[in-house]
N, C-alpha and C positions, 0 to 999 in steps of 0.2 A: 620657206627656207631660203636664206640668202645664197646667191651663187658663190661657188668656191673661188677664193682669190688665189691667183697663181703668182703673186708678187707681194713684197712687203711694202705696205703704204708708207711706212716710216722713211723709206728711201726716196719718196717722191718729194721734190722741193716745192715750196709754196710759190705759186706764180706771182709776178709783180703786176697787180691789178691796176696800178697807176700808169702802166705802159699804154702806148697808143693802140696796141693790139686789142685792148679791152675797152676802148672808147665807146663802142656801140653798147656794151653791157652797162657801162656807167650812165650813159645818156638815157637808156631805157629805165633805169632806176630813178633818175632825177625827175623824169616826166611822169612816172607811175604814181597815180593818186594814192595807191595803197602804201606807198613809202613816203609819206609827207615829210618825214624827218630828214630825208636825204635831199639836199638842195644844191650840192656841188660835187665836183669830181673826187675830192678827198674823202668826203663822206661815203660816196658810192664805192670807191676803192676799198675803204675800210670794211664796208658791209660785205663786199664780195670775198674779202679775205676771211672774215669771220665765218661766213657760210662754208667756205672751203675747209677751214679748220674743223668745223663741226663734222663735215662729211669724212674728212681724213681721220679724225679721232675715232669715229664709229668704225671705219674700215680697219684701223689699227687694232681696235678691240676684237673685231671679227677675225682678223688675221692671227692675233695672239691665241684666241680660243681655238682657232683652226690648227695652229702649231701644237698647242697642248693636246688636242684630240689626236692629232697624228702621232705624237709621242706616246700617248697612252695606248693607242692601237699597236704601235710598234713594240712597246713593252709587253703588251698582251700576247702578241704573236711570238715574241722571243721567249716568253715564259712557256707558252704552249709547245714551242719547238724544243725547249730545254726539258720539259716534262716528257715529251715524246721520246727524246733522246735517252733520258734516264730510264724510261720504260723499256726501250729497245736494249739498252745496255744490261738492265736487270734480266730481261728475257734471254739475252745471250749468255749471261753468267749462269742462269738457271739451266740453260741448255747444256752448257759445258759441264756443270755439276751433275746433271742427269746422265750425261754420257759417261762421266767418271764413275757414277754409281753403278751403271750398267756394266762397265768394265770391271769394277770391284766385285760385282756379283759373280762374274765368270772367273775371277781370279782365285786361286787357291790361297786361303788365309796363311799368313806367316805366324804359326803358333810359337809360343814361347818355349824355351828349352833350358835345361840346366847346363851351364858352361862347364866343360871338362868331363861331362858324363856322356860316354859313347853308347853304342848299341850293345846290349848284353849277348845278343845272339844274331845269327843271320835271319833277316826277316823272311817269313814264309810268303812266297809269291802266290797270290790267290788267282785262280782262273778268272779272266776278265768277264766272262759271262756270269760267273758266280758273284763277282764283285758288283756287277750291275744290278743283279736281283737282290743281293743283300742290302745294297744301298737303298733300294726301293721297298725294303721290308716284305719281300715276296718269298715264296717257297723255293728252296734250292735243294736238289738231291745231294745226299752226302758224298756221292762219288767225287764231286767237285772239290772236296777237301782231302782227297787221298793223294799220295805221292804221284800217282800217274797223272792226275789233273794238274798238280803243281809242275810236273815236268813238261806237260803240254803248254802251260802258261809261260814257262821259261822259253820254250821253243818259239812261241808266238811273239814274245818280246824281242827275240833276235831277228825276226823277219823284217825285211826292209820294204818300203813302199814300192820300189820299182819292180818287186817280184809279185806284186798284187795283181790278181786278175778277177774277173767278174763271173757271177753265176746267177741263174734265175732262182728266186726264193718266193715262197708263198707267205705273204705278210698277213697275219691274222688267223692262221690255222685253217681249219676246214669250215669256218663260218661263211655265211652268205655274203658278208661284207669284206671278205678277204680279197686281196689283190696280188697280182704277180709284180714283183719289184726286182730291179737289178741291184745287187749288193756286192761289195768287195769281199773276197774270201777272207780278208783280215778283219772284217767287221766283227763286232762283239755279238757273236751268235753261239747257240748251244753247241757243245762238242758232240760229234758223231760217235765218240767213244764212251759217252756217258752211260752208266749202268743204273737202272731204277733201284731205289732203296730196297725193294722187296727181293731183289736178286743179289744183294750184297751178302757177304759172310759176316758173322758176328765179329770176327777180328777186324774186318774193314770198318764196321760201324764204330768200334772202339777207337780205331786209329783216326777216323775222320771227325769224331765228335769234338775233340779238343780244338782242332782248327776251326770247326764250325762255331763253337761257343766264342772263340776269340773274334771271329769275323762278325759277330752280332754288333760289334761297335760301329761297323760301317753304316748300319741303319739307325744308329743313335737310339737304340731301344731303351726304355726306362729300366731302372735297376730291377724292378719287380718282375719284368718280363725275362730279363737275363737270368735271374734267379730261378724262375719257373722252368726255363729250358734246361738249365743245369740240373735241377732236381728231377726233371723228366728222365734224363739219361742216368742220373744217380740211382733212381728208383729201380731201373732195370738191372743195374749192377748188383743190387741187393735182393733182387726178386727170387723167390723160391722156384720159379720156373726154370732157372738155370740148372737146378739139380735134377730136373726130370729129363727123361729121354725125349729129344725133340724140342726141349724148352728153348734152346738157343735159337732155333729156327723160328719158333713161335714169337720170340721177342723181336727178331729181325722184322717179321711181318707186322707186328704190333707197332713198332717204331715207324715203319713206312706208312702205315694206314693213319695213325693218330697225328703224326706231325703234318702230313699233307692236309688232313681234315681240319686241323687247328687253323692253318693259314686260310683255308676257305671260309671258316667261320669268322675269322678276323676281318676278312674282306666284306662279310655280311654284317659287320659291326656287332657280332655276337660271339666274341671269344670266350673261352672257358679256361679253367686251370688245367693245363696239360699234364702237370705232375701228378694229378689224381688218376689212378689206374681205372680204366674203363673195362670192367669185367666182361661185358657183353662182347666188346670188340676182341678182347683177348681170347674169349671162348671161340669166336669165329676163326681166329688165327690158328687155334689148336685144331679145329676141324680141317683146315687146309693142310696142316702138318700131318694129321692122321691119314688124310687122303693121299698125300704125297708118299707116305710110308707104305701105304697099301699099293700104290702104283709101282713103287720101287720093288716091292716083293713080287708083283706080277711080272715085271720086266726081268727080275732076277731068275724067276722060274723059266722064262722064255730062253734066257741065255745060259742057264745052268750055273750061274754064279751070282754072288751077292753084288748089288749095284751100289756104288758110292754116290755121293752128291754130285760130283763132277760128271760122272757117267749119266746120271739121271738128267742133269741139266742139258747135256749134249743130246740125249735121246729126245728130250722135249723140244729142243730147237729143230729137230728133224721130223718130229711128229707132234705138231701143234695141238692136235685134238686132245692130248693128254696133259696139256698145260694146267698147272694148279690154279690158274686164274680163270680157266674156262668153267662154265656152269655145268 
């Protein structure tokens, strides 16, 4: 491979080989037997010029090829740089778009509305803990849909961050994987005032179910599920159990047992039609009611007067061994 030329041979002028400086070169050609055709200085000078032109022409061709190769290499590098730059710009745009998508995921959608149509009523504020569970399609006690829970939700909404303080909480319940964590008292946690479904009155069940059915929209339940829950409560409204003594209490227990069981079954991916009455569970609820009535009669004999439901509940809270949930 020829050595790289660092200059343009076209810029080199042809020497004057007739000059005295080249006399020795001319004389060597004249006396050289290999150049018999060269007999004088003019012929020798012409021969030297022709040889120089041959070499210079070859160098010019080499230099032009070299310039062309350099240009092609420069073009290739420029194209590579442009491709790399376009890739970087595309990656930057994709990164910006991905960040925008992440922001959009966290942003509450701006849903369409009918212009000029305001709210028909004051929106019911749902307890934040209930809202969290309903959005996750989890079981929520009906107490969270009573006015007491709504009032608590209103109160929590008015609290400001600078009044927040912290407490130790057990994250994960009583399981072996649970851990103690530090949480703010304004965090979305269960209310200490919540009442289990089994301890609600029938009036409270009726009062809470409407708000509960409306709150199902938070979990975006399919229409068939919403209809099933509505029919579940409607079936109890028309149940013959309501006409029997203790029937109201039996239905309260039935609602508490069946609704919780349905959500457990749904988590196991084996849900069933909740609106279909489960006779076996209802009979178990009646057994609890009859035992409660028997306990109240015993307590009444001890106190010498008839015991109502509130007195019975108060007595059980102080004497847990007679709890209807105990075996």
